[in-house]
N, C-alpha and C positions, 0 to 999 in steps of 0.2 A: 287374548283367549280366542277371538274370532279369527284372528289371523293362524292361529295355532289349528282350530277346528277346519278351517278350509284347505291347510295342510293335509291334515288326516284324510279329509274326504278326497283329496287329490291322490293321497295313496292307495286309497279302495279302489281308484279307477286306473291303478297301476302307473300313475304319473310319477316319474322320476324325479330325484332331488334337483337335477340340472334343469329339468323343465320348470321345478318351482321357482329356482332362482330367476329364470328368464320372465316368470308372470308375476307370482307375489312379492320377489324381492324388488322387481321393478317398481311396483306400486309402494313398497315399503321405502324405497330410495328417495322418496319425496319428502322424508324425514329432514328438516333443517339441520339437526345435529350431525346426521352422518355425512350428508354432503359438505357441512362446514369443516368438518374433521379432516376429510380427504382434499378439501382446498388448501386448508392450512399446511398439512404435510407436504403437498407438492410445492406451496410457495416456500416452506422451509427448506426444501431440497433444492430448489433453485437459488436460494440465498446461502445455501451451505450451512444452515443452522441446525443445531442438535434440537432433539424432541423433549428436552427437560421442560415440559409445560405441562398445565393441566388440560384435560379435554372436556371439561364441561363447557356449554355454549358460551356462557359469559366469559370465563378465562380465553377461551378461542377468539372471540371478538376483541377483547383487549389486546390479546397477543397480534392479530391483524393490525389494530390501530398502533400499536407500538412499532410494528415493522413497516408500516405505510410510509409513503413518501413525505406527507406533511409532518409527522411526528419526527422523522429524521432529520428533516429541514429545520424544524423548530429546537430539536436537541443540538445541532450543529451551530445554530446561530447562538444559542445559550452558551455552548462551550468556547465560541469564538469571542462573545462579549466578555465571558468570565475571564479568559485569558489576557485579553486586551486591557482589562481594568489597570494592569500594572504601568501602562503608558501613562495613564491619567491620573494615578494616584500619587500622594506626596512622597517623594519629591517628583513632580511632573516633568515628563519628557518633551513637552510643548514649549520649545524654544527654538532658535535660529540654528545654533550649534552646540556641542558639549563641552565647550571650552568656556569656563567661567572664572578664569584667572586674569582676564583682562578688565572686567569690571563693566564691560559695555554690552553683555548679553544678559538677558532677563527670562525668567520662565513663568509661565502661567500657572497659577494654583487654583484649584476648584475649592469651593467652601466645603467645610467640614460636614459629612453626612451625604453628599451627592454620591460619591462612588460607593459608599458604604450601602447605600440604599439599593442601588443596582447590585451589589454583590449579595445582599440579603434577598432579593428577588430570586437570583441566580441559584442560592443555596435552597430555597423554597421549590423551585422547580426540579432540582437535582433530587429533593425528597420525595416528590410526587412520583417522579420517575423510579426511583427505588422501591416506593410502596407498590406501584403497577407491576413491576418485575417479581416482587415478592408474592403477589397476588396470583400470578400466572404460574410461578416455578412449583413443580411438583416435588421437590427436594427439600429436606430439612436445610435450613438457611446456612449452618455451619457447614455443611456437606458441599455446598456450592461455593468454592473458593472465592472466584470473582466477585460474586454477588455478596458474600460475607464482607470481602475487603470492600465492597462499595458501601456498604452500611457502616462499617467502622470508620473508613475515612470520611465520610459524610458528617457521622456524630461527632468525630474528633475536629473537623473543620468548624462546625457551627458552636463548638464549645469554646474553641480558641478564639472564635470571632467574637462572642459575647463577652468573653474575658477582656479582649483588647478593648472593645467598647466601652467596657467598665472603667478600665484602669488607664487606657490610652498609654501605655508604654511602647515605645517604638520597637523594643528588641521581641515583642511577641508578635510582629508582623511577619515574622519567618514562617508562620504557618501557611504562607501563600505558595510555599514549596508544594503543597498537596494538589495544587489546581490542576497539572498536567495530568493526574490520574484520571481525571473525568474524561480527557481526550482518549486516552489509551483504553479504558475499560468497555468504550463503546466499539472498539475496532477488533474484529477476530484476527485479522493478519497482524496486526500490532501485538497482541498477546501471544500470539503463536510465535513471533519472532523473538519476543523477550524469553519465552520457555526455550527457544532453541538456543539462544545466547546463553541462558542459565545452564543447559546441559552440556554446553562446549566450554563451560568455566574451568573444570578440573585440567583438561589438557592445556588450555590457554595459561592457566596458573603456573604450570610447570615452566613453560618457556618464559613467561615473566619473572620467574624467581632466578632462572639462568642469567637471564638479562640484568637483574638487579646484583647478582654476584659478579658479574662481569664490571659492573660499573664500579661496585665496591673495591675489588682487587685492584683495578687500575688506579682508581682514586687514592687508595692508600700506597701503591708504588708511586704516583706521581707526587704525593705530599714528601715520602721519604727521599725521593730522588731530587726534587726542586724546590723545596720549601726554603732552603738557605742560600741556593744559588741564584734563583731567580728573581728579581724584583722589576715591578713596573710601575709606571705612574700611578699614584692613588691607592696603591696596595698590591697584591700578588695573588696569581691564580691559585696558587697550590700552598698559600700561607696556614691554612688549617685543613682539618679533615674534612668539615663541612663544604668549605671553599672548592676544595679539590674534588669531591665527589659530585658535587653541585655543577662544576665546569665539564666534567666528562659526561654528566647526564646531559648537558646541553650539547655537548659535542657529539652525541648519539644522534641528535637531530640535524648535525652540521649547522646549526645557527651560529655558532662562535668559530667556526673554522675559517681561515687560519689563525684567527686572533689568539687563541690559546696556545698554538704551536710555537708561533714566531719567536717569542723571547728564549725558547730553548733551542731552537734552530739557531739562533744567532750565535750561541755558545758553542754549540757542536753540532754539525750536520747529522751525526748519526744518532741524535735524539728523535729525529723523525721517523725513525723505525718504530719506536715507541707508540706515536700516534697513529702511525699507518696500522700496526698490529690491532689498536682499539677499533679503528674504523672498519676494519675488515671483519673483525669478530663481531663487533655490535651492530654498527649501521648496516653492512652488507650482508652479514651472516644471520644473527639472531632476529634482527628486524623482519627480514624476509622469510625467515623460518617461522616467525609468528603470523605472517600472512599467509602461509602455506598451511600452519594448523588450523587458523580460524576458519580457511576456505573449505578444507577437509571436514573439520568437525561440524561447522555450522551448516553445510550443504547437506549433511547426513541427516543431522538433528531436525532441520528445517523440512526435509522431505518427508521425514515421519509424520510432522505436523501437517503437511499438506495431503498426506495420505488420510489423514483422519477427516479432512473436509470431504474426500470423495466418499469415505465411508459414511459420512453424514448424509450424503446425497442418496446413496444406495439405500441406507435404513430408511430414511424418510419416504423414498418411492415406494420401497417395499410395505411400509406402515399404511400408505394410501391405498395399496393393491388390498392388503388385508382387510382394512376397512369397507372397501366396496365389494368385497366378496364374502365377508362374514356377517350374517344377520347377528343381532344380540342374542346372548346364550342365557339359559336358566342354569345357576349353580345349585344343586341341592346335595344334600348328605343322607337322602333316604335311601336304603338298601334298593337294589334291583329287584322288580317283582318278575319271576319266571312264569309268564303267561304269554299265550298267544292272542288273548282277546284283546280287542281294541278298548280304549277307555271310553267312557260315556260321553259323547261328544256335547251332550247337552247340559253336562254338570257344570256347576261354577266353582268346584273345588279345585285347588291347584294340586291336590295330591295325585289327582288322574292324568297330570300331564306328562305322559311317557309313552313313547311310541313302541311298536313291537319290533322284535328283533329281525323279522323276516325281511324287512325292507333294508337293511344294513350290509347286504353282500355286494352284489356286482353292480347295483345301481348308486352306490354310495359315492359321492365324489370326493376324492381324497385332496389334501391341501396342495399336491404338485400339479394337479389337473384342473385348477381352479381358472375360470375365465371371466371376463368382463365383456358387457356389451359395448360395442364402439358408441352407440348412442348414450350410455352413461358417460362415456370418457369425454365425448364431446360437450355435453352439459357441464361437466367439471371444469373442462378447459375454459368455458365460456365465463365462468365465474372467477378464474385465477388472474391476479394483477401480475401482468407481465407485458412486455413490449408487443405491440399490435403485430410487428413483422414476425414474431413467434408464434403467436397465435393463427395467424393465416396460415404460416408453414405447417402447423399442426392439423388444422383443419384440413388442408389440402391433403396432406400425407395420410389422414384417417380416411378420407374420403377415397383415396385411390386404394387403400388396404380393403376398404368395404366391397368396392365395386370388383376388385380383380381377385381377392383371396377369402376372406371370411368376416362375418360380423362380429368376430370376438377377438379378444387380446389375452393371451396367456401372462404370467408374470414376468416371463423374459421379455416379451415384446412390450410389456407395459413400461417396465424401468428403462428398456432401451429407448422407448419413445422421448423419455425427458432426460436421460442421463447425459447425453452429448448434444443436446439440443442446439448449442451455439456452434459446435463444429459442422453438425449435420445440416443446419441452415446455411452456413457458408459455402458447405459443398455443393448442395443443391442450387444456390443462387449462381456460384461460379459456372455451374453446368448449363443453367440456362442463359446465362450471358453468352457462353462460348456457342451455344446453338440459336441464340436470338440474332436476326438480321435487321440491321438499322437501314431503313429505306431512303435515307438521306445519304447513304454512302454512294459514291462513285467509283464504280470498279476500277477503271484506269487510273484514277487518282490514288485508289487505296494501294495499288501496286507501287505508285511512286513513292507513297508515304513511307509505307513498310521497308523500301530498300535500305539497307544499311548505310549507302552512301548520302541518302537524305539527311539523317542525323547527323553523318561526319562532316558535312559541309557547314551545317549551323554551328557545330561545336567549334570547328576550326575559325569560322568567322568571329565567334565570340571571344576566343582566346587572342586572336590577332588584334582585334578592336580594343580589348582590355591592355595587352601589353604595350600597344602604341599610345594608349591614354595615359599609362603609369610613366613612360619614357618622357612624354611631353610635360606632365605635371612635375616630375622630380627635376627636369632641365630648368623650369620656372622657378624653382625655390631660390636659387642664388641669382637670378638676373631679373632685369628691367624689362618692362614691357612685354610684347607678344612674341612667344617662341616661333621660329620659322615654320616648325611642322605643325603649327596650331591649325593652320587652314586645312592641312591635310586630314588631320585627326577629325575636325568638324565635318569634312567631306565624306570621311568614312563612317562617321556616326549617321549620317542622312542615308547612306547606300545601304548599311546594315540594318538599321530600321526598317526600310522599306523591305528588304529582304525578309526579315522577321514577320512583318505583317503578311506578305505572301505565304510564308512557311504556316502561319496559322490559319489562313483560309485554306490552305490545301490539307492541313491537319483536319480541320473540322469536316471538309467533304470526303476526306478519305476514310476517316474512323467513324464518322457520325456524331451527332451531338451528345448520345448518351455516354458512348466511351470517352469522348472528349473531356466531358465535366468529369468523369470518374478518374481520370489520369490527373495526378497532382502536378507532373513535370510540364503537362501542356497548359494547364490553368496558371502555373508559376510564370511561364514564359509570357503569356497572354497578359498578364497583369503588367509585368515589366515593360512589354512592348507598347501597350497602350499608354503607360505613364511617360514614356520617352517620346512617343508621337505627339501626344498632347502638348508637352512643354517645348518641343520643338516646333510645332504649329505656332504656339504662343510667340515664341521668338521672332519667327520670320514672319508673322503677321501683325508685329509691335502691338498686340493686345495685352499690355502688361497691367496688372492690378497696381493699386496705389499702395504706399507703405513700403514694408520691408521686402516686398516680393520683387526683386530687381533682376537685371539679366544675369548678374553674377551668381544670383542665388539659383536661378534657375539652371544655370550650366553645373553648378555644384550637385544640384538633385539629378540631372541627367547624367554626370559622371558616376554617381553613386549608384544609378540603377545600371549603368553598364557593369560596373564593377560586381554588382551582384548577380548579374546575368551569367557569370562565369561558373556560378554553382551549379548550372545545366551540366558542366562536365562531370560533377560528382554523381549527378543522377542517372547520367546515361552509361557510365562505367559499372558494371555490374558489381564487381567487388568493393567498390567505393559505396555505392548504393547499399549494400548490406550493412557497413558501417553506420551510415546515416540512419537507415532504418532501426537497427538495434539501439542507437541513442535515443531516437523519437520514442521508442518503445519503452525504454529504461525511464524516460522523464515522465511518461504517463504513470507507470507504477513506483517510482522513487518517492512519492508522496509518503508512503507508509514508513519508509526508512529515514527520511528527513523528518517526519513527525516525531519518531525515536529521538533523533538528534536535536529537534527544537525542544522537547521535552526536557533532555538533559540540560540543554542550554538555559532553560527557563529556570531550573531548580538553582543552578550555579550562579545565575545573575541575580536571584533573589538573595542568595547567601552571600554573595559577594557585595552586594548593597548593604548587607548588615554589618558586615565586616571592614569594609575598606572605603564606605562612603566618606568623600571629602578628605581622604588620607594624604594624598600628593597634589592635590589641586587648590587647596584653601591657601589664601594669602598669609595666614599666619604661620603655617607650616612651611611654606616656601621661604619666607624669612628666616625662620629658626634654621632650615636645612642650609641655607647660604651661609648663616652665622657659623654654625657648627663645622661646616666643611666648606671652604671657599672653593674647592675644585670641581664641586658637583655641577655648578652653572658653566664651567669652562671645559671640563674634561670631556674629551670627544667620544660620543658613543653612550652618554648617560640620558636617562629619562628627561632631566631638565636641560641639557645641551641640545637634544633632538627636538626638544619641545612636543611631546607626546601628551600634552595636556588634555586632548580631546578623548584619549583612551583612559577612561576612569570607570568607577562604579558610582557616580554621583546620582544617575538615574537609570531607568530600566533600558531605555534604548541605547544608553552609552555603555552599559555593561554588556549588552548583547553584542555590540561591535567590539568591545574589548576581547571577550571571550571568542569571537570567531578570528581576531588578529593572533590570539594566542594558538588557537587551532592550526593556523598556517604556519606556525613556529617559526616563522622568519623575524629575527630580533625579538623573540619572546622572552628572552633572558632580560633584556632591557626593562621591560615592564616587571617582571618579577622582581628583579633586584630593587626597583624603586619602591614597590609596596612593601618588600621586606625591609628596606632600610627605613620607611616610615614608620613601621611597627617596632623595629628595633629586635626583633626575635625571629629565629628561623621556623618557628612553627607556622608564619604565616605561608610559607612557600609551600607547605604541604597541600594548601588548597589548590594551588597551580599544577602542582606535581600529579595530584589526583584527577584534576581536569585532563591533564597530557594523557594519562594512562587509561583513562574512561572513554574519552572521546577520539583521540588521535589512535591510540593502540587497539582499541575495541571496537568502536562503532564504525569510524572510519574504514578499517580494515573489513569489517563486515560489508559496508557498502562496496568497496573495491571487489571483495570476494563476489558479490552478486554480479557486478559489472563484468567481471572475468567469465564467470559461468554462464550468464545470459548471453555474451558474445559468441563463445564456444558453441553454446546450444543453436544459437540463431545463426552462426555461419554453416553449421552442418545441415540445418533445415532451410537454407536460403530460398529454395525453390517452393517450399510449403507456403502457400497463402493463407492456409487455415490456422497457422501458428498465431496469428494476431487476433483470433477470435477467442470470445470467453474470456476466464480467469487466467491471467498471466501466470500465478504460480503453479496452478494446477497443470496449465499446458506446458510449462517449463518443466516440471519434476516428474510428471506421470505421462506416459504415451497413451493415447486415446485408445490404443488396443488393449491396455492393461487395466482400464478403469472397470470395465464390466466383470472381468474375472480376477479383480484383484483381492475379493474378499471371498470366502468360502460360504456355503450356505448354512453351515453350522454358526458361522461369526454372526452371519445376518439374523438368524433366528435367536441366537443368543442376546444379540441387541436390542431385539423387538421384545424380548421378555424382559430385559432390563429396563426399558423404557415403558413397560406396561402396556405395550400396544396390543398384544396377543397374550391370551392366557394359555391353559392347556386346551387344545382344540377338541380334543375328544374327552368325555366323562366316560371312565372305565367303571363300570359296576362291579366286575369280577374281582373278588379280593385277590386271587392269584395274580392278577395283571396290575395291582394297584401302584406297585413300583416299577413299572416299566417307563420308559420315556414316552413322551406323547405322540412321537412319530411312530412308535412300535404300537399304539393302540388301535389297530386297524379294525378289531373286531368289536370295540366298544360301542357304545350307543351313544348317539349324537342328539343332544337335546336342545331345542330352542324355546325361548320364552316369546312371550308377546310383545309387541312394540313398546308398550307401556313399562 
């Protein structure tokens, strides 16, 4: 009431609403709740988070704690421990190798209850995390799909855990396939990738159906043509429909080519056309068509998901602006009083808190004209958790804006300030570095270093030195003693090393220490040159260390460094450097996609351990297999003949390695045939076929599509240094110029209303205008409430 009374007194002295915002609202801003909301919204924008959380002070503080580095680190460690429990659980993977058929290998088993206690602690931590997320969420639980799934998975896991602890039936341990969910649900990019894959499935499923029909048709044709005419040792490729279709499925991966074709080709050379037709239609046609469909559909669907991230940032920034520019409002249902008399400012009744109409004309500030003082923005930035370099950049930018233009920011300037902060920061830093002069630079040395011949001479010397070294080493493979050219190569190594030392000194003086340290190629050459120089000095001064560090080992180290020095050729050639930079960028961002692949491998490893543990590696089974079929151990190309005993599902790490071997699809049919034979039923092969479809045909093609798209995009923008700054997926799918205008004002206002950030900014008292949109109620009366 006191704040409102001061407002009314200000109106009596013809003080405009804008002036009130500069004076009274600046004092009201001291309120912790308002500043905390603005800080949280900006932090959500920088992290591309949605605004689906409550706005009371306790919920905001919990939200900041959950999004803090300590909580995220604790959650990441918990998930890592939770997933790695499979390595130590019975059967443990702690052994020298995974082959237990020899009887010389033993595994260490933890006492019962050790891993289960750690598992129970992890479940309690996940339950506490779920409770905290439910506390801050402003949605009904079942309307938040991922949070609802989080609760269901957590409850199901805990229930199955206690059932297993009570009964100790080993088959109940399959509940461990739920563990990767805890990793996926905490990553927004992983969730968006899965949503993009899910939306791409209808088109992908059509190609898979055609591929399956192709295998069925050729399998049926092969069975009809070759079942009675072609026989091989140990059986026939086309003896039955199942065998025929299975061998054509393997042929689609080229794993059994040309083995499956040779028996028919021996009879009639024209049978080769039959297999050529299948390979061209299936392997080179439908397989590549599947990659094209996945590339096209996944990219389009994933771009929609990435645009949603940009919308989140825009909405969160607008929400922070609305919070900072709108004081709390009083919502009343009392009809408007048509009077020009001011209310009694000394009254304690809330019924008199109505302002006169005369002040709502020209002096009223509309939502589109709202502004924030730069001093308020500076105080907000000071409380935001962000990198110090970005804070300094924002402070400097706002100080320049205040000094040159104005002391206020409108909504466009406020949103633009944070929207592309990573790109803006890199642009400003590059501009400063281009204008900055290093006082260590020597002008005439700089002209020498920047000359193209300077780099060309060093590159040619590195290539000649490497080629000479390879010639001498290859000649010594089949000869005894020292090669005649060894002394020449040794002398060349010394000369080249001295040249590279001089080259590094000239580079340092030419570009200055700051530019020298920032250049990866310069630092790489410096490290290799110093290593070679130190090792050569050690040899010629005879200061050798005791033990394994002999002259031979030192020479090997020098040769390795000389070979690695040729990488500078790749870094100097612009087109080759683009390939290297793209690959390094993909390695940084590949963790999301490899996380999905690891989650799928984890699930299949747990299922494989329950289905095939000790099926083909146990001593009893090996004896029975040899007794039933003596050709298993002697027939070329079988699991037992090739001694693939290390590829099994006896423990978790062995299962992961086996699945990776199956993913490569080289000789994967040998492993599948062994486990199918051990079970005696064809249904066991469906496990491996489903792994091939999900992993090889779907996930790996998604990763290949990402690599292709990223390389094409990086090649088109090979001169843009800013490409590597900020979020990789946002930079890759949406241009910086499109981010600010990607969404209309109506979409942003609708999102703010949906997230309950703003309500109707104008309370219209006229009944005739009650149904108009809030933006149209420019003549209505705006009513404010006291801070309490």
